C-alpha positions in Angstrom: 18.8 25.9 -12.5 21.4 23.7 -10.8 22.2 20.3 -12.3 23.5 17.5 -10.2 25.7 14.7 -11.5 23.9 11.4 -11.5 26.0 8.2 -11.6 25.0 5.8 -14.5 23.8 3.2 -12.1 21.5 5.8 -10.5 20.0 6.6 -13.9 19.4 2.9 -14.6 17.8 2.5 -11.2 15.6 5.5 -11.8 14.4 4.1 -15.1 13.6 0.8 -13.5 11.5 2.5 -10.9 9.6 4.6 -13.5 9.0 1.4 -15.6 7.7 -0.5 -12.6 5.4 2.3 -11.5 4.0 2.6 -15.1 3.4 -1.1 -15.3 1.6 -1.0 -11.9 -0.7 1.8 -13.2 -1.3 0.0 -16.6 -2.2 -3.3 -15.0 -2.9 -3.0 -11.3 -4.1 -6.6 -11.1 -0.7 -8.1 -11.9 0.9 -9.3 -8.6 4.4 -9.7 -10.1 4.7 -6.0 -10.9 4.1 -5.1 -7.2 6.5 -7.9 -6.2 9.4 -6.4 -8.2 8.5 -2.9 -7.2 8.7 -4.1 -3.6 12.1 -5.6 -4.3 13.2 -2.3 -5.8 12.0 -0.2 -2.9 13.6 -2.5 -0.3 16.9 -3.3 -2.0 17.7 -0.2 -4.0 15.6 2.5 -2.3 15.9 1.3 1.2 12.3 2.2 1.8 10.7 -0.5 4.0 7.4 1.3 4.2 6.8 1.5 0.5 8.3 -2.0 0.0 5.8 -3.4 2.6 2.9 -1.8 0.8 4.0 -3.3 -2.6 4.6 -6.7 -1.1 1.2 -6.5 0.6 -0.5 -5.6 -2.7 1.3 -8.5 -4.5 0.3 -10.9 -1.7 -3.3 -9.7 -1.8 -3.5 -10.3 -5.5 -1.8 -13.7 -5.2 -2.0 -15.2 -1.7 0.1 -18.2 -2.9 3.1 -16.0 -3.7 5.7 -16.9 -1.2 8.2 -14.6 -2.9 6.0 -11.7 -1.7 4.9 -13.2 1.6 8.4 -13.9 2.9 9.7 -10.3 2.7 6.3 -9.0 3.8 6.5 -11.1 7.0 10.1 -10.0 7.6 9.1 -6.3 7.3 6.0 -6.8 9.5 8.2 -8.4 12.2 10.7 -5.5 12.0 7.8 -3.1 12.4 6.3 -5.0 15.4 3.2 -6.3 13.7 3.5 -10.0 14.5 -0.3 -10.6 14.5 -0.4 -9.8 10.8 2.4 -12.3 10.1 0.2 -15.0 11.6 -2.7 -14.0 9.2 -0.4 -14.0 6.2 1.1 -17.4 7.0 -2.3 -18.9 7.6 -3.5 -17.5 4.2 -0.4 -18.8 2.5 -0.6 -22.3 3.9 -4.2 -22.6 3.0 -3.5 -21.7 -0.7 -0.5 -24.0 -1.2 -0.6 -27.6 -2.1 0.5 -30.3 0.4 4.2 -31.1 0.1 5.1 -27.8 -1.5 
């Protein structure tokens, strides 16, 4: 068996990902878990496809969550799905209070 050296930051990042995945499995109705898992995939993992799925799940669970809606819209535009962006923005604005 061959062992590879893993930098301490990589171990920390791996632990975060495992914790987020476990949290999502334990409570799949918690939007914030999917929000942070999306942040992890986008910023650390560089995986826009997985990040998009996580942001979509977070937004589906909480349509008023702009923190999930914004990166979701950005990823959809990058992937050429502008029609879905319109639907998301419509859902978001219908759930937010005036002046917010």
